Z-matrix of the N, CA and C atoms (Angstrom, degrees):
N
C 1 1.445
C 2 1.498 1 110.87
N 3 1.436 2 113.84 1 -47.70
C 4 1.354 3 118.49 2 -170.81
C 5 1.565 4 112.71 3 -68.21
N 6 1.422 5 113.71 4 -26.03
C 7 1.526 6 118.96 5 173.24
C 8 1.516 7 108.49 6 -66.45
N 9 1.299 8 114.45 7 -40.47
C 10 1.504 9 119.15 8 -176.99
C 11 1.496 10 106.37 9 -66.65
N 12 1.240 11 127.35 10 -41.55
C 13 1.510 12 130.94 11 176.99
C 14 1.420 13 109.88 12 -60.87
N 15 1.376 14 120.84 13 -44.91
C 16 1.396 15 118.48 14 177.90
C 17 1.549 16 116.30 15 -67.06
N 18 1.217 17 112.00 16 -42.18
C 19 1.560 18 116.35 17 170.26
C 20 1.491 19 114.80 18 -56.67
N 21 1.312 20 114.80 19 -47.20
C 22 1.460 21 116.70 20 -178.40
C 23 1.620 22 107.72 21 -69.17
N 24 1.218 23 123.61 22 -39.31
C 25 1.396 24 121.63 23 177.90
C 26 1.596 25 109.81 24 -67.31
N 27 1.324 26 118.16 25 -35.25
C 28 1.484 27 115.59 26 173.65
C 29 1.546 28 116.12 27 -69.99
N 30 1.351 29 114.11 28 -25.96
C 31 1.483 30 109.57 29 179.30
C 32 1.503 31 107.81 30 -85.91
N 33 1.219 32 123.30 31 -27.33
C 34 1.489 33 122.87 32 172.55
C 35 1.568 34 109.36 33 -65.07
N 36 1.276 35 123.99 34 -46.59
C 37 1.426 36 125.21 35 172.60
C 38 1.484 37 111.89 36 -57.50
N 39 1.325 38 117.20 37 -44.87
C 40 1.555 39 121.84 38 -172.48
C 41 1.599 40 105.96 39 -66.76
N 42 1.239 41 120.40 40 -38.24
C 43 1.412 42 124.37 41 -175.74
C 44 1.596 43 109.23 42 -77.12
N 45 1.289 44 115.08 43 -36.24
C 46 1.562 45 115.20 44 -174.16
C 47 1.465 46 107.83 45 -89.64
N 48 1.247 47 123.40 46 -18.41
C 49 1.490 48 128.13 47 -177.46
C 50 1.604 49 108.59 48 -62.60
N 51 1.388 50 115.01 49 121.13
C 52 1.572 51 116.46 50 177.53
C 53 1.436 52 114.42 51 -62.94
N 54 1.330 53 115.58 52 116.49
C 55 1.552 54 115.65 53 173.27
C 56 1.451 55 110.76 54 -119.96
N 57 1.253 56 109.63 55 127.63
C 58 1.580 57 116.82 56 177.15
C 59 1.329 58 108.66 57 -116.83
N 60 1.309 59 125.97 58 17.74
C 61 1.504 60 123.11 59 -178.45
C 62 1.509 61 114.52 60 -65.42
N 63 1.274 62 114.68 61 -48.04
C 64 1.493 63 118.30 62 -175.84
C 65 1.425 64 116.18 63 -117.30
N 66 1.306 65 120.13 64 3.66
C 67 1.463 66 123.57 65 176.95
C 68 1.566 67 110.08 66 -77.84
N 69 1.165 68 120.51 67 155.78
C 70 1.424 69 126.49 68 178.98
C 71 1.566 70 108.23 69 -111.75
N 72 1.370 71 113.81 70 104.73
C 73 1.426 72 118.98 71 179.65
C 74 1.574 73 114.15 72 -67.71
N 75 1.318 74 114.84 73 144.97
C 76 1.461 75 115.34 74 -177.94
C 77 1.529 76 103.66 75 -74.83
N 78 1.403 77 114.26 76 159.33
C 79 1.376 78 123.48 77 175.94
C 80 1.441 79 114.50 78 -76.93
N 81 1.339 80 120.00 79 124.21
C 82 1.559 81 121.05 80 -178.27
C 83 1.591 82 107.90 81 -77.58
N 84 1.443 83 107.49 82 162.34
C 85 1.406 84 113.33 83 177.78
C 86 1.520 85 114.17 84 -62.81
N 87 1.285 86 111.03 85 -28.14
C 88 1.543 87 113.46 86 -179.78
C 89 1.597 88 110.43 87 -73.20
N 90 1.277 89 114.56 88 -37.73
C 91 1.523 90 117.38 89 170.89
C 92 1.467 91 113.04 90 -59.20
N 93 1.274 92 116.37 91 -46.12
C 94 1.535 93 127.16 92 -177.55
C 95 1.634 94 103.71 93 -58.47
N 96 1.280 95 117.41 94 -58.95
C 97 1.463 96 121.61 95 178.31
C 98 1.499 97 113.95 96 -45.91
N 99 1.386 98 112.53 97 -46.92
C 100 1.430 99 119.39 98 -179.66
C 101 1.554 100 112.99 99 -62.98
N 102 1.257 101 110.96 100 -46.74
C 103 1.522 102 118.86 101 179.57
C 104 1.657 103 111.78 102 -67.99
N 105 1.176 104 116.79 103 -55.27
C 106 1.489 105 122.88 104 -170.95
C 107 1.512 106 115.13 105 -95.93
N 108 1.377 107 120.25 106 -31.26
C 109 1.406 108 126.62 107 -169.35
C 110 1.553 109 106.53 108 -57.57
N 111 1.359 110 118.96 109 145.32
C 112 1.405 111 129.18 110 166.80
C 113 1.447 112 107.81 111 116.07
N 114 1.466 113 109.85 112 -161.12
C 115 1.460 114 116.67 113 -176.68
C 116 1.590 115 110.78 114 -104.36
N 117 1.249 116 121.71 115 136.17
C 118 1.473 117 122.66 116 -179.39
C 119 1.530 118 105.15 117 -121.64
N 120 1.316 119 118.24 118 151.01
C 121 1.543 120 122.18 119 178.89
C 122 1.524 121 106.95 120 -133.82
N 123 1.285 122 110.84 121 147.06
C 124 1.492 123 122.58 122 165.85
C 125 1.557 124 108.24 123 -102.29
N 126 1.195 125 122.04 124 103.04
C 127 1.465 126 120.60 125 -165.32
C 128 1.451 127 110.93 126 -76.37
N 129 1.354 128 118.85 127 -17.23
C 130 1.463 129 115.28 128 169.71
C 131 1.450 130 119.50 129 -66.35
N 132 1.415 131 115.28 130 -38.07
C 133 1.480 132 121.72 131 -171.29
C 134 1.531 133 107.98 132 -111.92
N 135 1.377 134 120.85 133 -3.30
C 136 1.338 135 127.43 134 -169.09
C 137 1.607 136 119.42 135 48.91
N 138 1.299 137 108.79 136 29.64
C 139 1.381 138 116.21 137 176.56
C 140 1.554 139 110.82 138 -80.85
N 141 1.233 140 122.91 139 136.31
C 142 1.424 141 125.25 140 -172.84
C 143 1.553 142 108.09 141 -127.62
N 144 1.291 143 112.91 142 144.29
C 145 1.513 144 126.88 143 176.09
C 146 1.534 145 113.89 144 -126.47
N 147 1.261 146 113.59 145 121.81
C 148 1.496 147 115.84 146 173.20
C 149 1.449 148 107.64 147 -112.46
N 150 1.410 149 114.16 148 125.26
C 151 1.441 150 121.65 149 -174.34
C 152 1.495 151 108.96 150 -117.68
N 153 1.252 152 111.72 151 126.08
C 154 1.576 153 124.16 152 175.91
C 155 1.527 154 111.63 153 -125.57
N 156 1.315 155 114.86 154 154.33
C 157 1.456 156 120.05 155 174.07
C 158 1.527 157 113.84 156 -116.95
N 159 1.404 158 111.95 157 125.55
C 160 1.546 159 113.39 158 -179.14
C 161 1.495 160 108.09 159 -91.16
N 162 1.325 161 117.04 160 -34.43
C 163 1.498 162 120.88 161 -177.82
C 164 1.526 163 107.97 162 -147.14
N 165 1.241 164 118.75 163 -164.84
C 166 1.468 165 125.11 164 -174.86
C 167 1.632 166 106.68 165 -93.48
N 168 1.301 167 119.30 166 5.85
C 169 1.498 168 119.59 167 -179.23
C 170 1.480 169 115.12 168 -118.95
N 171 1.407 170 115.52 169 -19.42
C 172 1.409 171 116.89 170 -178.57
C 173 1.487 172 115.77 171 -142.55
N 174 1.296 173 120.23 172 156.89
C 175 1.350 174 127.59 173 176.12
C 176 1.546 175 112.21 174 -120.49
N 177 1.355 176 115.78 175 152.58
C 178 1.487 177 115.07 176 179.38
C 179 1.470 178 100.56 177 -112.56
N 180 1.370 179 116.63 178 137.15
C 181 1.429 180 122.74 179 178.34
C 182 1.681 181 109.32 180 -122.73
N 183 1.285 182 111.83 181 121.65
C 184 1.487 183 109.29 182 174.45
C 185 1.498 184 104.09 183 -109.33
N 186 1.265 185 115.96 184 128.47
C 187 1.510 186 129.92 185 -169.63
C 188 1.598 187 109.75 186 -118.43
N 189 1.469 188 114.30 187 110.73
C 190 1.384 189 115.36 188 174.51
C 191 1.625 190 113.43 189 -144.48
N 192 1.254 191 115.85 190 162.82
C 193 1.498 192 119.41 191 -179.69
C 194 1.591 193 107.30 192 -110.78
N 195 1.341 194 112.76 193 115.81
C 196 1.545 195 118.68 194 -170.20
C 197 1.509 196 109.30 195 -60.49
N 198 1.277 197 116.53 196 -29.21
C 199 1.480 198 119.82 197 -176.78
C 200 1.571 199 111.13 198 -67.03
N 201 1.344 200 116.01 199 -31.55
C 202 1.481 201 117.45 200 -179.94
C 203 1.497 202 120.76 201 -121.88
N 204 1.297 203 112.65 202 -3.47
C 205 1.570 204 112.98 203 177.21
C 206 1.454 205 107.65 204 -156.81
N 207 1.383 206 109.62 205 169.23
C 208 1.405 207 113.51 206 178.93
C 209 1.534 208 111.79 207 -104.57
N 210 1.407 209 124.39 208 171.92
C 211 1.478 210 123.80 209 -171.83
C 212 1.524 211 105.00 210 -66.04
N 213 1.307 212 125.19 211 -31.70
C 214 1.336 213 125.56 212 178.96
C 215 1.514 214 114.17 213 -66.55
N 216 1.200 215 121.55 214 -23.83
C 217 1.350 216 126.60 215 176.95
C 218 1.623 217 116.59 216 -97.24
N 219 1.266 218 115.58 217 0.15
C 220 1.554 219 125.08 218 -178.08
C 221 1.482 220 107.71 219 -68.33
N 222 1.382 221 111.47 220 165.79
C 223 1.364 222 123.16 221 174.54
C 224 1.485 223 111.77 222 -86.88
N 225 1.388 224 113.90 223 144.97
C 226 1.449 225 119.22 224 -171.59
C 227 1.595 226 108.25 225 -116.13
N 228 1.227 227 113.86 226 130.53
C 229 1.484 228 117.54 227 -178.40
C 230 1.422 229 114.34 228 -132.66
N 231 1.301 230 122.24 229 143.14
C 232 1.407 231 126.50 230 174.49
C 233 1.442 232 118.02 231 -97.20
N 234 1.333 233 119.92 232 126.48
C 235 1.572 234 117.79 233 -176.88
C 236 1.579 235 104.07 234 -117.25
N 237 1.211 236 115.80 235 147.46
C 238 1.416 237 118.54 236 178.66
C 239 1.665 238 105.28 237 -104.72
N 240 1.316 239 111.17 238 152.23
C 241 1.506 240 118.10 239 -172.61
C 242 1.496 241 110.92 240 -89.55
N 243 1.308 242 122.43 241 116.85
C 244 1.476 243 127.21 242 179.91
C 245 1.383 244 107.89 243 -119.04
N 246 1.413 245 120.34 244 97.79
C 247 1.531 246 125.81 245 -167.70
C 248 1.409 247 111.62 246 52.97
N 249 1.276 248 128.68 247 -109.34
C 250 1.335 249 130.47 248 179.74
C 251 1.558 250 114.83 249 -116.57
N 252 1.360 251 116.56 250 31.81
C 253 1.374 252 124.63 251 179.82
C 254 1.500 253 109.15 252 -129.38
N 255 1.361 254 111.85 253 146.12
C 256 1.575 255 113.54 254 175.53
C 257 1.484 256 105.12 255 -103.08
N 258 1.372 257 120.04 256 133.36
C 259 1.449 258 130.23 257 -163.00
C 260 1.579 259 102.82 258 -128.83
N 261 1.470 260 109.65 259 119.94
C 262 1.436 261 113.62 260 164.30
C 263 1.558 262 113.47 261 -113.71
N 264 1.291 263 110.90 262 114.77
C 265 1.406 264 114.00 263 -175.93
C 266 1.546 265 117.20 264 -66.79
N 267 1.248 266 118.73 265 158.25
C 268 1.462 267 122.51 266 -179.82
C 269 1.487 268 107.54 267 -63.01
N 270 1.306 269 120.35 268 139.25
C 271 1.489 270 135.17 269 -177.29
C 272 1.563 271 108.06 270 -126.39
N 273 1.307 272 110.85 271 88.04
C 274 1.486 273 111.84 272 178.68
C 275 1.449 274 118.20 273 -67.18
N 276 1.360 275 119.91 274 -24.04
C 277 1.460 276 118.18 275 176.47
C 278 1.517 277 110.23 276 -71.41
N 279 1.301 278 123.80 277 -27.03
C 280 1.497 279 127.00 278 -176.11
C 281 1.478 280 108.95 279 -108.81
N 282 1.434 281 116.85 280 8.59
C 283 1.520 282 124.07 281 -178.43
C 284 1.642 283 108.70 282 48.79
N 285 1.382 284 113.70 283 41.19
C 286 1.524 285 114.94 284 171.44
C 287 1.507 286 108.41 285 -97.33
N 288 1.334 287 116.34 286 131.22
C 289 1.450 288 121.92 287 -179.55
C 290 1.549 289 110.88 288 -81.79
N 291 1.361 290 116.76 289 164.51
C 292 1.392 291 121.98 290 175.08
C 293 1.462 292 110.15 291 -62.94
N 294 1.390 293 119.22 292 134.46
C 295 1.494 294 123.55 293 179.51
C 296 1.464 295 106.02 294 -136.21
N 297 1.470 296 106.68 295 153.45
C 298 1.601 297 116.64 296 172.02
C 299 1.513 298 101.91 297 -138.19
N 300 1.287 299 107.55 298 142.83
C 301 1.677 300 120.16 299 173.12
C 302 1.366 301 104.75 300 -121.70
N 303 1.526 302 110.82 301 126.20
C 304 1.450 303 116.91 302 168.10
C 305 1.508 304 109.02 303 -131.48
N 306 1.318 305 112.75 304 176.15
C 307 1.516 306 119.73 305 178.91
C 308 1.456 307 105.57 306 -117.33
N 309 1.486 308 111.20 307 125.48
C 310 1.544 309 118.07 308 176.81
C 311 1.440 310 108.33 309 -134.04
N 312 1.337 311 118.44 310 126.96
C 313 1.435 312 122.15 311 -177.62
C 314 1.479 313 115.92 312 46.84
N 315 1.315 314 119.06 313 48.29
C 316 1.551 315 125.94 314 -176.02
C 317 1.421 316 112.94 315 63.30
N 318 1.341 317 121.16 316 12.65
C 319 1.486 318 120.93 317 178.46
C 320 1.566 319 106.25 318 -114.81
N 321 1.280 320 114.50 319 140.78
C 322 1.397 321 123.46 320 175.08
C 323 1.563 322 108.12 321 -81.67
N 324 1.348 323 118.81 322 121.05
C 325 1.484 324 122.15 323 174.48
C 326 1.436 325 111.54 324 -111.55
N 327 1.475 326 110.33 325 116.90
C 328 1.472 327 122.72 326 -179.42
C 329 1.498 328 105.64 327 -99.25
N 330 1.363 329 111.63 328 115.12
C 331 1.511 330 117.50 329 175.61
C 332 1.402 331 112.36 330 -112.19
N 333 1.372 332 115.52 331 132.85
C 334 1.534 333 121.09 332 -176.08
C 335 1.568 334 103.17 333 -122.90
N 336 1.351 335 111.47 334 132.58
C 337 1.528 336 111.69 335 172.39
C 338 1.620 337 107.32 336 -90.75
N 339 1.163 338 110.66 337 127.29
C 340 1.570 339 116.24 338 -175.95
C 341 1.472 340 108.09 339 -68.39
N 342 1.326 341 114.64 340 140.15
C 343 1.359 342 124.45 341 178.58
C 344 1.537 343 111.54 342 -98.57
N 345 1.243 344 120.93 343 151.44
C 346 1.512 345 122.67 344 -172.58
C 347 1.504 346 110.75 345 163.06
N 348 1.300 347 102.68 346 -164.87
C 349 1.592 348 113.99 347 -173.29
C 350 1.515 349 103.71 348 -101.08
N 351 1.282 350 122.28 349 -6.96
C 352 1.505 351 125.06 350 -174.33
C 353 1.432 352 107.21 351 -67.63
N 354 1.368 353 113.94 352 156.72
C 355 1.529 354 120.20 353 -177.45
C 356 1.451 355 105.81 354 -88.04
N 357 1.375 356 118.52 355 -33.07
C 358 1.477 357 118.84 356 -179.70
C 359 1.478 358 111.88 357 -92.81
N 360 1.317 359 113.52 358 151.00
C 361 1.462 360 117.89 359 176.97
C 362 1.549 361 109.51 360 -90.22
N 363 1.360 362 110.37 361 138.44
C 364 1.359 363 117.78 362 174.41
C 365 1.498 364 111.48 363 -118.91
N 366 1.437 365 117.30 364 124.63
C 367 1.585 366 119.03 365 -179.00
C 368 1.552 367 109.42 366 -91.65
N 369 1.343 368 112.74 367 133.23
C 370 1.515 369 112.65 368 166.74
C 371 1.504 370 105.62 369 -99.98
N 372 1.419 371 111.00 370 150.08
C 373 1.440 372 109.17 371 -176.53
C 374 1.629 373 105.34 372 -134.38
N 375 1.317 374 113.71 373 139.04
C 376 1.451 375 123.51 374 179.92
C 377 1.458 376 108.38 375 -130.21
N 378 1.506 377 114.08 376 135.10
C 379 1.400 378 113.61 377 -173.83
C 380 1.573 379 103.01 378 -114.61
N 381 1.385 380 109.99 379 140.28
C 382 1.571 381 121.41 380 -178.42
C 383 1.482 382 106.31 381 -119.32
N 384 1.367 383 114.01 382 152.56
C 385 1.497 384 118.53 383 173.77
C 386 1.498 385 101.31 384 -126.70
N 387 1.299 386 117.27 385 161.48
C 388 1.548 387 126.14 386 177.56
C 389 1.479 388 106.67 387 -64.73
N 390 1.406 389 109.73 388 136.89
C 391 1.485 390 115.66 389 177.76
C 392 1.543 391 109.48 390 -78.62
């Protein structure tokens, strides 16, 4: 009976002891604001993105091209946060394709899945740097 109690106590401690060695912690809103927040520009096309976070579930993206319009006249999108990626689902009513935004090597990577009648998906990629 004494051996059972020792094993039982060991298992309780083992399950309740906080372990963060192998678990992947979710990205906090502060980390996302630091990574994504601010103004990004693609210098080849003068396309700009301004990313802000209103809460811990969604980001607001203002998209404009400096050559043709001002930020106040840009398009506004909402992206939801999926782990450490910003995702904009396809919107068939407004003809907006599925898009994902990630950060790689201090560059913002904007990937868009082409829409059309093709059976295979083609991803367009645009690279932005901080303004």
